[in-house]
C-alpha positions in Angstrom: 310.3 139.0 202.4 313.2 136.8 201.2 316.0 139.2 201.5 318.2 137.1 203.8 318.0 134.0 201.6 318.7 136.0 198.5 321.6 137.7 200.1 323.1 134.4 201.1 322.6 133.0 197.6 324.7 135.7 195.9 327.3 135.8 198.6 327.9 132.1 198.1 328.0 132.8 194.4 331.0 135.0 195.0 332.8 132.3 197.0 331.9 129.1 195.1 330.5 130.2 191.8 327.0 128.9 192.8 324.3 129.3 195.4 320.6 128.9 196.1 317.7 131.1 195.4 314.7 131.6 197.6 313.5 128.2 196.7 316.6 126.6 198.1 318.2 125.4 194.8 321.5 126.3 193.3 322.1 129.3 191.0 322.9 126.9 188.3 326.4 127.4 186.9 329.9 126.8 187.9 333.1 128.8 188.0 334.4 132.0 189.6 332.7 135.0 187.9 334.3 137.6 190.2 331.1 138.6 192.1 332.3 140.4 195.3 330.7 140.0 198.7 327.1 141.1 198.9 326.2 143.8 201.4 322.7 144.9 200.7 319.7 143.4 198.9 316.6 145.3 197.7 313.6 143.4 196.3 311.8 144.8 193.3 308.6 146.8 193.7 307.2 147.9 190.3 306.0 151.4 190.0 303.1 150.0 188.0 302.4 147.3 190.6 304.0 143.9 191.2 303.8 141.1 188.7 301.2 139.4 191.0 298.9 142.3 190.6 298.6 141.6 186.9 297.2 138.1 187.6 294.1 136.9 189.2 294.0 134.1 191.8 293.2 131.6 189.1 296.4 132.4 187.3 294.9 134.0 184.3 295.7 137.5 182.9 293.9 140.4 184.4 291.8 143.0 182.6 294.9 145.1 181.9 295.6 142.8 178.9 299.2 142.1 179.9 299.3 138.4 179.2 302.6 136.9 180.2 301.8 133.5 178.5 301.6 135.0 175.0 305.3 134.8 174.3 305.3 131.1 175.0 304.0 130.5 171.6 306.8 132.7 170.1 305.1 133.6 166.8 308.0 136.0 166.2 311.2 136.9 167.9 310.6 139.2 170.9 312.9 142.1 171.5 313.8 142.7 167.9 316.3 139.8 167.5 316.5 137.5 164.6 316.4 134.3 166.8 313.3 132.2 166.2 311.9 129.3 168.1 313.9 126.2 167.4 317.1 128.2 166.6 320.3 126.5 167.8 321.4 129.7 169.6 320.1 131.8 172.5 320.5 135.6 172.6 321.6 137.7 175.6 318.8 139.4 177.4 320.4 142.8 177.0 322.5 142.8 173.9 322.8 141.0 170.5 325.3 138.4 171.6 324.2 134.8 170.8 325.4 131.5 172.3 324.6 127.9 171.4 321.8 126.3 173.3 324.1 123.5 174.5 326.5 126.1 175.9 324.1 128.2 178.0 326.7 128.4 180.8 328.7 130.8 178.5 325.6 133.0 178.2 325.1 133.0 181.9 328.7 134.0 182.5 328.4 136.7 179.9 325.3 138.2 181.5 326.9 138.2 185.0 330.2 139.8 183.9 328.8 142.2 181.2 325.3 143.0 182.5 325.5 142.0 186.2 322.4 139.9 186.2 322.1 136.5 187.9 319.4 133.9 187.1 318.7 131.6 190.0 317.9 127.9 189.7 318.6 127.7 186.0 318.5 123.9 186.2 314.8 124.1 187.0 314.0 125.9 183.8 312.4 123.4 181.5 313.0 125.4 178.3 316.0 127.8 178.6 315.6 129.3 175.2 312.0 130.3 175.6 312.7 131.5 179.1 315.5 133.9 177.9 313.4 135.1 174.9 310.5 135.9 177.2 312.5 138.0 179.6 314.3 139.7 176.8 310.9 141.0 175.6 309.8 141.9 179.1 312.9 143.9 179.9 312.2 146.1 176.9 308.8 147.0 178.3 309.7 147.8 181.9 312.8 148.6 183.9 314.8 145.7 185.2 314.2 146.9 188.8 310.5 146.0 188.4 311.4 142.3 188.2 314.8 141.7 189.8 316.2 141.9 193.3 318.8 144.7 193.5 322.0 143.5 195.2 324.4 146.2 196.3 328.0 144.9 196.8 330.8 146.4 198.8 328.4 149.0 200.3 331.0 150.0 203.0 333.6 150.6 200.4 334.2 153.9 198.5 331.4 154.8 196.1 333.5 154.0 193.0 334.0 150.4 194.2 330.3 149.8 194.9 328.2 148.1 192.3 324.7 146.7 191.8 323.8 143.2 190.7 320.3 142.0 189.7 318.9 138.6 190.8 316.0 137.1 188.7 314.4 134.2 190.6 311.0 132.6 191.2 310.3 134.8 194.2 308.8 137.0 191.5 305.3 135.5 190.8 305.6 136.2 187.1 308.8 134.2 187.0 307.3 131.3 188.9 304.3 131.2 186.6 306.5 131.3 183.6 308.6 128.4 184.9 305.5 126.3 185.6 304.0 126.9 182.2 307.3 126.0 180.5 307.4 122.8 182.5 303.8 121.9 181.4 304.6 122.6 177.8 307.8 120.5 178.1 305.9 117.6 179.6 303.3 117.8 176.9 306.0 117.7 174.2 307.8 114.8 176.0 304.6 112.7 176.2 303.8 113.3 172.6 307.4 112.2 171.7 307.1 109.2 173.9 303.8 108.1 172.3 305.3 108.5 168.8 308.2 106.3 169.8 305.9 103.7 171.3 303.9 103.4 168.1 306.9 103.6 165.7 307.4 100.4 163.8 310.3 101.7 161.6 312.9 101.6 164.4 316.3 100.3 163.4 318.9 99.6 166.0 322.0 97.5 166.7 322.8 95.7 169.9 325.8 97.3 171.7 327.1 93.9 172.8 326.5 91.4 170.0 325.9 93.7 167.0 322.6 92.0 166.2 320.3 94.3 164.2 316.7 94.9 165.1 313.9 96.3 162.9 310.4 97.2 164.1 309.7 98.6 167.5 312.4 99.8 169.9 311.2 97.4 172.6 312.7 94.5 170.6 316.2 95.9 171.0 315.8 97.0 174.7 314.2 93.7 175.7 317.0 91.8 173.9 319.7 93.6 175.7 318.0 93.1 179.1 317.3 89.4 178.4 320.4 88.3 176.6 323.1 90.6 178.1 321.6 91.6 181.5 321.7 95.2 180.4 318.5 96.9 181.6 318.0 100.6 181.2 314.4 100.4 182.1 311.0 99.6 180.6 310.7 100.8 177.0 307.5 102.7 177.9 309.4 104.8 180.5 312.0 106.0 178.0 311.9 109.0 175.7 314.3 110.1 172.9 315.4 106.5 172.8 317.7 106.9 169.7 319.6 109.7 171.4 319.9 107.7 174.6 321.3 104.7 172.7 323.7 106.9 170.7 325.0 108.4 174.0 325.7 105.0 175.5 327.3 103.7 172.3 329.6 106.7 172.2 330.8 106.0 175.7 331.5 102.4 174.8 333.3 103.5 171.6 335.5 105.7 173.9 336.3 102.6 176.0 334.4 104.0 179.0 332.5 101.8 181.5 328.8 102.8 181.6 328.6 102.4 185.4 331.9 103.5 187.0 332.8 105.6 183.9 336.5 104.6 184.0 338.3 104.5 180.7 340.2 101.3 179.6 343.0 100.7 177.2 341.1 98.4 174.8 337.7 96.9 174.0 338.4 93.5 175.4 339.6 94.9 178.8 336.5 97.0 179.0 334.2 94.0 178.2 335.9 91.8 180.8 335.6 94.6 183.4 331.9 95.2 182.8 331.2 91.5 182.9 333.3 90.6 186.0 332.3 93.7 188.0 328.6 93.4 186.9 328.8 96.9 185.5 326.4 96.3 182.6 324.2 99.1 183.8 324.2 102.9 183.7 325.4 105.1 186.5 322.3 106.2 188.4 324.1 109.3 189.7 324.9 110.6 186.3 322.3 113.4 185.7 323.1 113.3 182.0 320.6 110.4 181.7 317.7 112.1 183.5 316.4 113.7 180.3 315.7 110.2 178.8 313.2 109.2 181.5 309.7 110.6 181.4 309.4 110.6 185.2 311.9 113.4 185.4 309.5 115.8 183.6 306.5 115.2 185.8 307.1 117.9 188.5 308.9 121.2 188.4 312.4 120.9 190.0 312.0 117.3 191.2 314.1 114.3 190.1 312.8 110.7 189.9 314.4 110.0 193.3 312.5 112.8 195.0 309.2 111.8 193.4 309.7 108.1 194.4 310.6 109.2 197.9 307.4 111.1 198.2 305.4 108.1 197.0 307.1 105.9 199.7 306.3 108.5 202.4 302.6 108.5 201.3 302.5 104.7 201.7 304.0 104.9 205.2 301.6 107.7 206.2 298.6 105.7 205.1 299.6 102.2 206.0 297.6 102.3 209.3 294.5 103.8 207.7 291.1 102.2 208.6 289.8 100.2 205.6 286.6 99.0 207.4 284.4 101.3 205.2 285.9 100.0 202.0 283.3 99.1 199.5 284.5 97.0 196.5 282.8 97.9 193.3 281.7 94.9 191.1 284.0 94.2 188.2 282.5 94.2 184.7 283.6 91.6 182.3 283.3 92.3 178.6 282.0 89.9 175.9 284.6 88.4 173.5 282.6 89.4 170.4 280.6 92.6 171.3 280.6 95.4 173.9 278.1 93.7 176.2 279.3 93.9 179.9 278.1 91.7 182.8 278.7 92.1 186.5 279.3 88.4 187.0 281.1 85.9 184.9 278.1 83.5 184.9 275.9 86.2 183.2 278.6 86.8 180.6 278.9 83.1 179.8 275.1 82.9 179.4 275.2 86.0 177.1 277.9 84.6 174.9 276.1 81.3 174.6 272.7 82.8 173.8 273.8 85.7 171.6 276.9 84.3 169.8 276.5 80.5 170.3 279.9 80.4 172.0 280.0 78.1 175.0 283.4 78.7 176.6 282.7 76.1 179.4 281.9 73.4 176.9 285.1 74.2 174.8 287.1 74.2 178.0 285.8 70.8 178.9 286.0 69.2 175.4 289.6 70.4 174.8 290.7 69.8 178.4 292.1 73.3 178.7 294.1 74.2 181.8 294.3 77.8 183.1 297.2 79.0 180.9 295.6 77.5 177.8 292.3 79.3 178.6 294.3 82.6 178.9 295.9 82.0 175.5 292.6 81.2 173.8 290.9 84.3 175.3 293.8 86.6 174.2 293.8 85.0 170.7 290.1 85.6 170.2 290.4 89.2 171.6 293.2 89.9 169.1 291.4 88.5 166.1 288.2 90.4 166.9 290.2 93.6 167.5 291.8 93.1 164.0 288.3 92.5 162.5 289.4 89.0 161.3 287.3 85.9 161.4 289.4 83.1 162.9 287.1 80.5 161.3 287.7 81.4 157.7 290.5 84.1 158.0 288.4 86.8 156.2 289.2 90.4 157.3 286.3 92.9 157.6 286.1 96.7 157.7 284.4 96.8 161.1 283.7 94.7 164.2 280.0 95.0 163.4 280.5 93.4 160.0 282.7 90.7 161.5 280.2 89.9 164.2 277.3 89.6 161.6 279.4 87.3 159.5 280.5 85.0 162.3 277.0 84.7 163.7 275.5 84.0 160.2 278.2 81.5 159.3 278.3 80.1 162.8 282.1 80.6 163.0 282.2 81.7 166.6 282.5 78.2 167.8 284.7 77.1 164.8 288.1 77.3 166.5 291.2 76.8 164.5 293.7 74.1 165.3 295.3 74.2 168.8 298.8 75.1 167.4 297.3 78.3 165.9 296.3 79.9 169.3 298.3 77.8 171.8 301.4 80.0 171.4 303.6 82.0 173.8 302.6 85.3 172.3 299.1 84.9 173.6 300.3 84.9 177.2 300.2 88.7 176.9 296.8 90.2 177.2 295.3 92.0 174.3 293.6 94.5 176.7 295.3 95.4 179.9 292.1 95.7 181.9 290.5 92.4 180.7 288.5 91.3 183.7 287.6 88.0 182.0 291.2 86.8 182.4 290.9 87.3 186.2 287.9 84.9 186.4 289.5 81.9 184.6 290.5 79.0 186.9 291.3 75.3 186.9 288.5 73.1 188.1 289.1 69.7 189.8 288.2 67.9 186.6 290.9 70.0 184.8 293.5 69.0 187.4 292.6 65.3 187.1 292.7 65.4 183.4 296.0 67.2 183.5 297.5 64.6 185.9 296.3 61.8 183.6 297.7 63.4 180.5 301.1 63.7 182.1 301.4 59.8 182.4 303.4 59.9 185.6 304.2 56.3 186.6 303.2 55.2 190.1 305.2 52.3 191.6 303.4 50.5 194.4 305.0 48.4 197.2 305.6 44.7 196.7 302.8 43.0 198.7 303.6 39.5 197.6 305.6 38.9 200.8 303.2 40.6 203.2 304.5 38.7 206.3 308.1 39.7 205.7 307.0 43.3 205.1 305.2 43.4 208.5 308.3 41.9 210.3 310.7 44.6 208.8 308.3 47.6 209.2 309.6 50.5 211.2 306.3 50.5 213.1 307.4 47.4 215.0 310.4 49.3 216.5 308.2 52.3 217.3 305.6 50.2 219.1 308.4 48.4 221.0 309.9 51.7 222.2 306.5 52.9 223.3 305.9 49.7 225.3 309.3 50.0 227.1 308.4 53.6 228.1 305.2 52.4 229.6 
């Protein structure tokens, strides 16, 4: 099956303190643990059937009732330990030794030396604590040889010098399913955390470069550092656990360490000059410590953002010569400013808004002389007011959009626009709805361009025609005509 690959993985573990499992990744920890050269590998075959036999093709538990997903909820500690979910420590699979979650390398070293078990590709395990607790319970139910590859070392040596090691990796279907389910659960938790941070209006942060304080949403601080200090760690919506991320970066700066090259300097001024002159106001993309703060790194099991991005680029290259002759474009539906009415063409939508709501956008555009950008701001302003159930004519707030619509139609406030300075603001450049098709149909007409040119009052200075004869004599056309005549 995968014996040669597994044998190579553990033999390299003895030489380098790391290796790869059947999936081609590393074993996942560093250091010399004293594992001798591997001579023989035996893959597990359970007496009661392999792990795959307990699962149907759809990935659900079979009729035997042995559900391997049940421990993922961890209602109580499996294996009789006192460690519960969320505990800061992780128990050994075989004994009562506990190690801090942040120091799982010590646990792995302990299990290799004391219990002779190797876990492959630890870095691909999304939730190390749940993974260990799950296998601690399973090993109390069946022998370890039902799950692990048995690796006999020094098989040519005397019997007393021979020993068996056990390799737990995703060659085992049960282990693979467990890792995938842990990854899905982790992604769900990360997305929930990201959504909470995006909606959080109680964020408080201080700029790392100018010490300016920011209250409200985290995007205020991140956008400030990108705009004012050219320090861009990515779009706010792509980041998760933002407070921990900022604390990690601040700690590095407090330790006088450059965020990009990670060199340490003697004082703060030297560090600031270095980061400014070398343009090192960015994080080190090769530092895997930052991966956990970007949502993209949780999307696929065992793949970093670079690998996901590379696959996307390959897909583009593979499909760039596809035939698009059979492409059929679906008509875009624009939505009314005041109700949920949709129309396939902008002309039909304009007619609807004029008939149903007495709002003539073309007339308003003409009377106010609105250019394209002013139309965008007006549409976004109205969208936002309606979304907040607030009448922009009398500033009364209602409980629902239906109540607002009834009021505006009865009081004829739909066409009662506030002063230009109220809606002609920079904040309304940003769309209220990301998929607002109405914004894509706005345009400048010829009359708009003419009105705009007139409003700019650009002076036009004409030529002095009072001495027309002298102008003709000095014209460059005379020389051009003379040269043409000489050629002929």
